[in-house]
mmCIF file of the N, C-alpha and C atoms, coordinates in Angstrom:
data_MODEL
# 
_entry.id   MODEL 
# 
loop_
_atom_site.group_PDB 
_atom_site.id 
_atom_site.type_symbol 
_atom_site.label_atom_id 
_atom_site.label_alt_id 
_atom_site.label_comp_id 
_atom_site.label_asym_id 
_atom_site.label_entity_id 
_atom_site.label_seq_id 
_atom_site.pdbx_PDB_ins_code 
_atom_site.Cartn_x 
_atom_site.Cartn_y 
_atom_site.Cartn_z 
_atom_site.occupancy 
_atom_site.B_iso_or_equiv 
_atom_site.pdbx_formal_charge 
_atom_site.auth_seq_id 
_atom_site.auth_comp_id 
_atom_site.auth_asym_id 
_atom_site.auth_atom_id 
_atom_site.pdbx_PDB_model_num 
ATOM 1   N N  . MET A 1 1  ? -1.785  -87.135 22.687 1.00 0.00 ? 1  MET A N  1 
ATOM 2   C CA . MET A 1 1  ? -0.784  -86.277 22.069 1.00 0.00 ? 1  MET A CA 1 
ATOM 3   C C  . MET A 1 1  ? -1.450  -85.478 20.949 1.00 0.00 ? 1  MET A C  1 
ATOM 4   N N  . ALA A 1 2  ? -1.308  -84.182 20.987 1.00 0.00 ? 2  ALA A N  1 
ATOM 5   C CA . ALA A 1 2  ? -1.949  -83.309 20.002 1.00 0.00 ? 2  ALA A CA 1 
ATOM 6   C C  . ALA A 1 2  ? -1.072  -83.158 18.762 1.00 0.00 ? 2  ALA A C  1 
ATOM 7   N N  . PHE A 1 3  ? -1.727  -82.898 17.657 1.00 0.00 ? 3  PHE A N  1 
ATOM 8   C CA . PHE A 1 3  ? -1.038  -82.671 16.390 1.00 0.00 ? 3  PHE A CA 1 
ATOM 9   C C  . PHE A 1 3  ? -0.418  -81.277 16.397 1.00 0.00 ? 3  PHE A C  1 
ATOM 10  N N  . ASP A 1 4  ? 0.825   -81.173 15.970 1.00 0.00 ? 4  ASP A N  1 
ATOM 11  C CA . ASP A 1 4  ? 1.536   -79.894 15.888 1.00 0.00 ? 4  ASP A CA 1 
ATOM 12  C C  . ASP A 1 4  ? 1.076   -79.159 14.625 1.00 0.00 ? 4  ASP A C  1 
ATOM 13  N N  . LYS A 1 5  ? 0.286   -78.108 14.795 1.00 0.00 ? 5  LYS A N  1 
ATOM 14  C CA . LYS A 1 5  ? -0.302  -77.384 13.665 1.00 0.00 ? 5  LYS A CA 1 
ATOM 15  C C  . LYS A 1 5  ? 0.750   -76.709 12.774 1.00 0.00 ? 5  LYS A C  1 
ATOM 16  N N  . GLU A 1 6  ? 1.932   -76.480 13.298 1.00 0.00 ? 6  GLU A N  1 
ATOM 17  C CA . GLU A 1 6  ? 3.000   -75.885 12.486 1.00 0.00 ? 6  GLU A CA 1 
ATOM 18  C C  . GLU A 1 6  ? 3.423   -76.818 11.348 1.00 0.00 ? 6  GLU A C  1 
ATOM 19  N N  . LEU A 1 7  ? 3.178   -78.122 11.511 1.00 0.00 ? 7  LEU A N  1 
ATOM 20  C CA . LEU A 1 7  ? 3.511   -79.077 10.461 1.00 0.00 ? 7  LEU A CA 1 
ATOM 21  C C  . LEU A 1 7  ? 2.691   -78.862 9.190  1.00 0.00 ? 7  LEU A C  1 
ATOM 22  N N  . LEU A 1 8  ? 1.515   -78.251 9.320  1.00 0.00 ? 8  LEU A N  1 
ATOM 23  C CA . LEU A 1 8  ? 0.666   -78.017 8.148  1.00 0.00 ? 8  LEU A CA 1 
ATOM 24  C C  . LEU A 1 8  ? 1.371   -77.170 7.091  1.00 0.00 ? 8  LEU A C  1 
ATOM 25  N N  . GLU A 1 9  ? 2.303   -76.340 7.527  1.00 0.00 ? 9  GLU A N  1 
ATOM 26  C CA . GLU A 1 9  ? 3.034   -75.483 6.592  1.00 0.00 ? 9  GLU A CA 1 
ATOM 27  C C  . GLU A 1 9  ? 3.960   -76.276 5.674  1.00 0.00 ? 9  GLU A C  1 
ATOM 28  N N  . ILE A 1 10 ? 4.406   -77.458 6.115  1.00 0.00 ? 10 ILE A N  1 
ATOM 29  C CA . ILE A 1 10 ? 5.355   -78.227 5.309  1.00 0.00 ? 10 ILE A CA 1 
ATOM 30  C C  . ILE A 1 10 ? 4.779   -79.520 4.749  1.00 0.00 ? 10 ILE A C  1 
ATOM 31  N N  . LEU A 1 11 ? 3.647   -79.978 5.307  1.00 0.00 ? 11 LEU A N  1 
ATOM 32  C CA . LEU A 1 11 ? 3.050   -81.228 4.825  1.00 0.00 ? 11 LEU A CA 1 
ATOM 33  C C  . LEU A 1 11 ? 2.253   -80.996 3.549  1.00 0.00 ? 11 LEU A C  1 
ATOM 34  N N  . ALA A 1 12 ? 2.229   -82.018 2.705  1.00 0.00 ? 12 ALA A N  1 
ATOM 35  C CA . ALA A 1 12 ? 1.436   -81.985 1.477  1.00 0.00 ? 12 ALA A CA 1 
ATOM 36  C C  . ALA A 1 12 ? 0.826   -83.365 1.269  1.00 0.00 ? 12 ALA A C  1 
ATOM 37  N N  . CYS A 1 13 ? -0.218  -83.407 0.513  1.00 0.00 ? 13 CYS A N  1 
ATOM 38  C CA . CYS A 1 13 ? -0.858  -84.677 0.185  1.00 0.00 ? 13 CYS A CA 1 
ATOM 39  C C  . CYS A 1 13 ? 0.139   -85.538 -0.602 1.00 0.00 ? 13 CYS A C  1 
ATOM 40  N N  . PRO A 1 14 ? 0.375   -86.762 -0.163 1.00 0.00 ? 14 PRO A N  1 
ATOM 41  C CA . PRO A 1 14 ? 1.325   -87.613 -0.879 1.00 0.00 ? 14 PRO A CA 1 
ATOM 42  C C  . PRO A 1 14 ? 0.828   -88.048 -2.263 1.00 0.00 ? 14 PRO A C  1 
ATOM 43  N N  . LYS A 1 15 ? -0.456  -87.939 -2.496 1.00 0.00 ? 15 LYS A N  1 
ATOM 44  C CA . LYS A 1 15 ? -1.016  -88.348 -3.787 1.00 0.00 ? 15 LYS A CA 1 
ATOM 45  C C  . LYS A 1 15 ? -0.892  -87.238 -4.838 1.00 0.00 ? 15 LYS A C  1 
ATOM 46  N N  . CYS A 1 16 ? -1.306  -86.013 -4.482 1.00 0.00 ? 16 CYS A N  1 
ATOM 47  C CA . CYS A 1 16 ? -1.335  -84.925 -5.477 1.00 0.00 ? 16 CYS A CA 1 
ATOM 48  C C  . CYS A 1 16 ? -0.359  -83.794 -5.172 1.00 0.00 ? 16 CYS A C  1 
ATOM 49  N N  . LYS A 1 17 ? 0.244   -83.815 -3.990 1.00 0.00 ? 17 LYS A N  1 
ATOM 50  C CA . LYS A 1 17 ? 1.219   -82.804 -3.540 1.00 0.00 ? 17 LYS A CA 1 
ATOM 51  C C  . LYS A 1 17 ? 0.594   -81.444 -3.243 1.00 0.00 ? 17 LYS A C  1 
ATOM 52  N N  . LYS A 1 18 ? -0.728  -81.398 -3.074 1.00 0.00 ? 18 LYS A N  1 
ATOM 53  C CA . LYS A 1 18 ? -1.415  -80.145 -2.738 1.00 0.00 ? 18 LYS A CA 1 
ATOM 54  C C  . LYS A 1 18 ? -1.526  -80.000 -1.225 1.00 0.00 ? 18 LYS A C  1 
ATOM 55  N N  . GLU A 1 19 ? -2.050  -78.861 -0.799 1.00 0.00 ? 19 GLU A N  1 
ATOM 56  C CA . GLU A 1 19 ? -2.174  -78.512 0.615  1.00 0.00 ? 19 GLU A CA 1 
ATOM 57  C C  . GLU A 1 19 ? -3.139  -79.432 1.362  1.00 0.00 ? 19 GLU A C  1 
ATOM 58  N N  . LEU A 1 20 ? -2.806  -79.696 2.619  1.00 0.00 ? 20 LEU A N  1 
ATOM 59  C CA . LEU A 1 20 ? -3.672  -80.449 3.519  1.00 0.00 ? 20 LEU A CA 1 
ATOM 60  C C  . LEU A 1 20 ? -4.260  -79.494 4.551  1.00 0.00 ? 20 LEU A C  1 
ATOM 61  N N  . CYS A 1 21 ? -5.482  -79.793 4.996  1.00 0.00 ? 21 CYS A N  1 
ATOM 62  C CA . CYS A 1 21 ? -6.154  -78.989 6.020  1.00 0.00 ? 21 CYS A CA 1 
ATOM 63  C C  . CYS A 1 21 ? -6.498  -79.881 7.197  1.00 0.00 ? 21 CYS A C  1 
ATOM 64  N N  . LEU A 1 22 ? -6.435  -79.312 8.377  1.00 0.00 ? 22 LEU A N  1 
ATOM 65  C CA . LEU A 1 22 ? -6.827  -80.020 9.585  1.00 0.00 ? 22 LEU A CA 1 
ATOM 66  C C  . LEU A 1 22 ? -8.344  -79.969 9.693  1.00 0.00 ? 22 LEU A C  1 
ATOM 67  N N  . ASN A 1 23 ? -8.980  -81.109 9.978  1.00 0.00 ? 23 ASN A N  1 
ATOM 68  C CA . ASN A 1 23 ? -10.439 -81.105 10.090 1.00 0.00 ? 23 ASN A CA 1 
ATOM 69  C C  . ASN A 1 23 ? -10.869 -80.446 11.398 1.00 0.00 ? 23 ASN A C  1 
ATOM 70  N N  . SER A 1 24 ? -12.167 -80.229 11.554 1.00 0.00 ? 24 SER A N  1 
ATOM 71  C CA . SER A 1 24 ? -12.679 -79.500 12.720 1.00 0.00 ? 24 SER A CA 1 
ATOM 72  C C  . SER A 1 24 ? -12.435 -80.237 14.037 1.00 0.00 ? 24 SER A C  1 
ATOM 73  N N  . LYS A 1 25 ? -12.403 -81.563 14.025 1.00 0.00 ? 25 LYS A N  1 
ATOM 74  C CA . LYS A 1 25 ? -12.137 -82.340 15.239 1.00 0.00 ? 25 LYS A CA 1 
ATOM 75  C C  . LYS A 1 25 ? -10.648 -82.458 15.540 1.00 0.00 ? 25 LYS A C  1 
ATOM 76  N N  . GLU A 1 26 ? -9.823  -82.012 14.595 1.00 0.00 ? 26 GLU A N  1 
ATOM 77  C CA . GLU A 1 26 ? -8.363  -82.071 14.699 1.00 0.00 ? 26 GLU A CA 1 
ATOM 78  C C  . GLU A 1 26 ? -7.863  -83.498 14.881 1.00 0.00 ? 26 GLU A C  1 
ATOM 79  N N  . ASP A 1 27 ? -8.538  -84.464 14.240 1.00 0.00 ? 27 ASP A N  1 
ATOM 80  C CA . ASP A 1 27 ? -8.098  -85.854 14.312 1.00 0.00 ? 27 ASP A CA 1 
ATOM 81  C C  . ASP A 1 27 ? -7.739  -86.427 12.943 1.00 0.00 ? 27 ASP A C  1 
ATOM 82  N N  . SER A 1 28 ? -7.751  -85.567 11.926 1.00 0.00 ? 28 SER A N  1 
ATOM 83  C CA . SER A 1 28 ? -7.353  -86.017 10.593 1.00 0.00 ? 28 SER A CA 1 
ATOM 84  C C  . SER A 1 28 ? -7.006  -84.822 9.710  1.00 0.00 ? 28 SER A C  1 
ATOM 85  N N  . LEU A 1 29 ? -6.265  -85.131 8.641  1.00 0.00 ? 29 LEU A N  1 
ATOM 86  C CA . LEU A 1 29 ? -5.900  -84.130 7.642  1.00 0.00 ? 29 LEU A CA 1 
ATOM 87  C C  . LEU A 1 29 ? -6.696  -84.407 6.376  1.00 0.00 ? 29 LEU A C  1 
ATOM 88  N N  . VAL A 1 30 ? -7.179  -83.350 5.745  1.00 0.00 ? 30 VAL A N  1 
ATOM 89  C CA . VAL A 1 30 ? -8.046  -83.472 4.579  1.00 0.00 ? 30 VAL A CA 1 
ATOM 90  C C  . VAL A 1 30 ? -7.351  -82.882 3.355  1.00 0.00 ? 30 VAL A C  1 
ATOM 91  N N  . CYS A 1 31 ? -7.411  -83.626 2.251  1.00 0.00 ? 31 CYS A N  1 
ATOM 92  C CA . CYS A 1 31 ? -6.986  -83.094 0.961  1.00 0.00 ? 31 CYS A CA 1 
ATOM 93  C C  . CYS A 1 31 ? -8.265  -82.823 0.175  1.00 0.00 ? 31 CYS A C  1 
ATOM 94  N N  . LYS A 1 32 ? -8.592  -81.555 0.021  1.00 0.00 ? 32 LYS A N  1 
ATOM 95  C CA . LYS A 1 32 ? -9.823  -81.185 -0.677 1.00 0.00 ? 32 LYS A CA 1 
ATOM 96  C C  . LYS A 1 32 ? -9.721  -81.467 -2.169 1.00 0.00 ? 32 LYS A C  1 
ATOM 97  N N  . HIS A 1 33 ? -8.518  -81.484 -2.713 1.00 0.00 ? 33 HIS A N  1 
ATOM 98  C CA . HIS A 1 33 ? -8.330  -81.759 -4.137 1.00 0.00 ? 33 HIS A CA 1 
ATOM 99  C C  . HIS A 1 33 ? -8.616  -83.222 -4.465 1.00 0.00 ? 33 HIS A C  1 
ATOM 100 N N  . CYS A 1 34 ? -8.040  -84.136 -3.682 1.00 0.00 ? 34 CYS A N  1 
ATOM 101 C CA . CYS A 1 34 ? -8.239  -85.581 -3.896 1.00 0.00 ? 34 CYS A CA 1 
ATOM 102 C C  . CYS A 1 34 ? -9.504  -86.097 -3.225 1.00 0.00 ? 34 CYS A C  1 
ATOM 103 N N  . LYS A 1 35 ? -10.058 -85.288 -2.305 1.00 0.00 ? 35 LYS A N  1 
ATOM 104 C CA . LYS A 1 35 ? -11.231 -85.684 -1.516 1.00 0.00 ? 35 LYS A CA 1 
ATOM 105 C C  . LYS A 1 35 ? -10.954 -86.946 -0.685 1.00 0.00 ? 35 LYS A C  1 
ATOM 106 N N  . ILE A 1 36 ? -9.792  -86.913 -0.006 1.00 0.00 ? 36 ILE A N  1 
ATOM 107 C CA . ILE A 1 36 ? -9.442  -88.006 0.889  1.00 0.00 ? 36 ILE A CA 1 
ATOM 108 C C  . ILE A 1 36 ? -8.991  -87.451 2.245  1.00 0.00 ? 36 ILE A C  1 
ATOM 109 N N  . VAL A 1 37 ? -9.058  -88.317 3.254  1.00 0.00 ? 37 VAL A N  1 
ATOM 110 C CA . VAL A 1 37 ? -8.752  -87.937 4.633  1.00 0.00 ? 37 VAL A CA 1 
ATOM 111 C C  . VAL A 1 37 ? -7.669  -88.860 5.166  1.00 0.00 ? 37 VAL A C  1 
ATOM 112 N N  . TYR A 1 38 ? -6.659  -88.268 5.791  1.00 0.00 ? 38 TYR A N  1 
ATOM 113 C CA . TYR A 1 38 ? -5.571  -89.013 6.411  1.00 0.00 ? 38 TYR A CA 1 
ATOM 114 C C  . TYR A 1 38 ? -5.739  -88.921 7.929  1.00 0.00 ? 38 TYR A C  1 
ATOM 115 N N  . GLU A 1 39 ? -5.807  -90.048 8.592  1.00 0.00 ? 39 GLU A N  1 
ATOM 116 C CA . GLU A 1 39 ? -5.988  -90.110 10.043 1.00 0.00 ? 39 GLU A CA 1 
ATOM 117 C C  . GLU A 1 39 ? -4.739  -89.604 10.759 1.00 0.00 ? 39 GLU A C  1 
ATOM 118 N N  . ILE A 1 40 ? -4.951  -89.013 11.926 1.00 0.00 ? 40 ILE A N  1 
ATOM 119 C CA . ILE A 1 40 ? -3.856  -88.639 12.828 1.00 0.00 ? 40 ILE A CA 1 
ATOM 120 C C  . ILE A 1 40 ? -3.950  -89.554 14.039 1.00 0.00 ? 40 ILE A C  1 
ATOM 121 N N  . ARG A 1 41 ? -2.883  -90.327 14.299 1.00 0.00 ? 41 ARG A N  1 
ATOM 122 C CA . ARG A 1 41 ? -2.839  -91.247 15.449 1.00 0.00 ? 41 ARG A CA 1 
ATOM 123 C C  . ARG A 1 41 ? -1.732  -90.812 16.402 1.00 0.00 ? 41 ARG A C  1 
ATOM 124 N N  . ASP A 1 42 ? -2.090  -90.576 17.628 1.00 0.00 ? 42 ASP A N  1 
ATOM 125 C CA . ASP A 1 42 ? -1.119  -90.157 18.652 1.00 0.00 ? 42 ASP A CA 1 
ATOM 126 C C  . ASP A 1 42 ? -0.290  -88.960 18.189 1.00 0.00 ? 42 ASP A C  1 
ATOM 127 N N  . GLY A 1 43 ? -0.938  -88.020 17.497 1.00 0.00 ? 43 GLY A N  1 
ATOM 128 C CA . GLY A 1 43 ? -0.267  -86.807 17.041 1.00 0.00 ? 43 GLY A CA 1 
ATOM 129 C C  . GLY A 1 43 ? 0.531   -86.969 15.766 1.00 0.00 ? 43 GLY A C  1 
ATOM 130 N N  . ILE A 1 44 ? 0.516   -88.160 15.165 1.00 0.00 ? 44 ILE A N  1 
ATOM 131 C CA . ILE A 1 44 ? 1.295   -88.436 13.958 1.00 0.00 ? 44 ILE A CA 1 
ATOM 132 C C  . ILE A 1 44 ? 0.353   -88.670 12.778 1.00 0.00 ? 44 ILE A C  1 
ATOM 133 N N  . PRO A 1 45 ? 0.461   -87.849 11.721 1.00 0.00 ? 45 PRO A N  1 
ATOM 134 C CA . PRO A 1 45 ? -0.401  -88.071 10.554 1.00 0.00 ? 45 PRO A CA 1 
ATOM 135 C C  . PRO A 1 45 ? 0.044   -89.317 9.782  1.00 0.00 ? 45 PRO A C  1 
ATOM 136 N N  . ILE A 1 46 ? -0.912  -90.147 9.427  1.00 0.00 ? 46 ILE A N  1 
ATOM 137 C CA . ILE A 1 46 ? -0.647  -91.365 8.660  1.00 0.00 ? 46 ILE A CA 1 
ATOM 138 C C  . ILE A 1 46 ? -0.869  -91.020 7.186  1.00 0.00 ? 46 ILE A C  1 
ATOM 139 N N  . LEU A 1 47 ? 0.200   -90.615 6.522  1.00 0.00 ? 47 LEU A N  1 
ATOM 140 C CA . LEU A 1 47 ? 0.111   -90.125 5.144  1.00 0.00 ? 47 LEU A CA 1 
ATOM 141 C C  . LEU A 1 47 ? 0.361   -91.243 4.136  1.00 0.00 ? 47 LEU A C  1 
ATOM 142 N N  . LEU A 1 48 ? -0.409  -92.301 4.268  1.00 0.00 ? 48 LEU A N  1 
ATOM 143 C CA . LEU A 1 48 ? -0.334  -93.427 3.343  1.00 0.00 ? 48 LEU A CA 1 
ATOM 144 C C  . LEU A 1 48 ? -1.614  -93.440 2.522  1.00 0.00 ? 48 LEU A C  1 
ATOM 145 N N  . VAL A 1 49 ? -1.477  -93.312 1.216  1.00 0.00 ? 49 VAL A N  1 
ATOM 146 C CA . VAL A 1 49 ? -2.642  -93.219 0.338  1.00 0.00 ? 49 VAL A CA 1 
ATOM 147 C C  . VAL A 1 49 ? -3.535  -94.443 0.476  1.00 0.00 ? 49 VAL A C  1 
ATOM 148 N N  . ASP A 1 50 ? -2.943  -95.618 0.618  1.00 0.00 ? 50 ASP A N  1 
ATOM 149 C CA . ASP A 1 50 ? -3.757  -96.840 0.710  1.00 0.00 ? 50 ASP A CA 1 
ATOM 150 C C  . ASP A 1 50 ? -4.520  -96.955 2.029  1.00 0.00 ? 50 ASP A C  1 
ATOM 151 N N  . GLN A 1 51 ? -4.194  -96.125 3.019  1.00 0.00 ? 51 GLN A N  1 
ATOM 152 C CA . GLN A 1 51 ? -4.921  -96.125 4.290  1.00 0.00 ? 51 GLN A CA 1 
ATOM 153 C C  . GLN A 1 51 ? -5.834  -94.914 4.448  1.00 0.00 ? 51 GLN A C  1 
ATOM 154 N N  . ALA A 1 52 ? -5.862  -94.043 3.456  1.00 0.00 ? 52 ALA A N  1 
ATOM 155 C CA . ALA A 1 52 ? -6.705  -92.851 3.508  1.00 0.00 ? 52 ALA A CA 1 
ATOM 156 C C  . ALA A 1 52 ? -8.164  -93.225 3.250  1.00 0.00 ? 52 ALA A C  1 
ATOM 157 N N  . ALA A 1 53 ? -9.065  -92.427 3.823  1.00 0.00 ? 53 ALA A N  1 
ATOM 158 C CA . ALA A 1 53 ? -10.504 -92.642 3.626  1.00 0.00 ? 53 ALA A CA 1 
ATOM 159 C C  . ALA A 1 53 ? -11.035 -91.609 2.639  1.00 0.00 ? 53 ALA A C  1 
ATOM 160 N N  . LYS A 1 54 ? -12.055 -91.978 1.909  1.00 0.00 ? 54 LYS A N  1 
ATOM 161 C CA . LYS A 1 54 ? -12.687 -91.036 0.981  1.00 0.00 ? 54 LYS A CA 1 
ATOM 162 C C  . LYS A 1 54 ? -13.472 -90.003 1.782  1.00 0.00 ? 54 LYS A C  1 
ATOM 163 N N  . LEU A 1 55 ? -13.362 -88.745 1.385  1.00 0.00 ? 55 LEU A N  1 
ATOM 164 C CA . LEU A 1 55 ? -14.035 -87.650 2.080  1.00 0.00 ? 55 LEU A CA 1 
ATOM 165 C C  . LEU A 1 55 ? -15.549 -87.818 2.022  1.00 0.00 ? 55 LEU A C  1 
ATOM 166 N N  . SER A 1 56 ? -16.093 -88.349 0.966  1.00 0.00 ? 56 SER A N  1 
ATOM 167 C CA . SER A 1 56 ? -17.546 -88.523 0.838  1.00 0.00 ? 56 SER A CA 1 
ATOM 168 C C  . SER A 1 56 ? -18.097 -89.512 1.856  1.00 0.00 ? 56 SER A C  1 
ATOM 169 N N  . ASN A 1 57 ? -17.248 -90.370 2.423  1.00 0.00 ? 57 ASN A N  1 
ATOM 170 C CA . ASN A 1 57 ? -17.679 -91.342 3.426  1.00 0.00 ? 57 ASN A CA 1 
ATOM 171 C C  . ASN A 1 57 ? -17.769 -90.746 4.813  1.00 0.00 ? 57 ASN A C  1 
ATOM 172 N N  . LEU A 1 58 ? -17.263 -89.545 4.984  1.00 0.00 ? 58 LEU A N  1 
ATOM 173 C CA . LEU A 1 58 ? -17.214 -88.903 6.298  1.00 0.00 ? 58 LEU A CA 1 
ATOM 174 C C  . LEU A 1 58 ? -18.022 -87.624 6.286  1.00 0.00 ? 58 LEU A C  1 
ATOM 175 N N  . ASN A 1 59 ? -18.401 -87.180 7.433  1.00 0.00 ? 59 ASN A N  1 
ATOM 176 C CA . ASN A 1 59 ? -19.116 -85.912 7.565  1.00 0.00 ? 59 ASN A CA 1 
ATOM 177 C C  . ASN A 1 59 ? -18.117 -84.809 7.864  1.00 0.00 ? 59 ASN A C  1 
ATOM 178 N N  . GLU A 1 60 ? -17.550 -84.234 6.830  1.00 0.00 ? 60 GLU A N  1 
ATOM 179 C CA . GLU A 1 60 ? -16.554 -83.160 6.984  1.00 0.00 ? 60 GLU A CA 1 
ATOM 180 C C  . GLU A 1 60 ? -17.203 -81.827 6.769  1.00 0.00 ? 60 GLU A C  1 
# 
């Protein structure tokens, strides 16, 4: 199931409330302000701060 890109217009980072970007593989959302990544599972973004990964740990 693919992520609906139209959702990017209404989604925000739950930690800082800033804009989220879809990564190049389209399997996660990135908050460049907080430098964290939210996984997308079965087309659903997992916007839980405690489950987010640090951007520095990934090759974005």
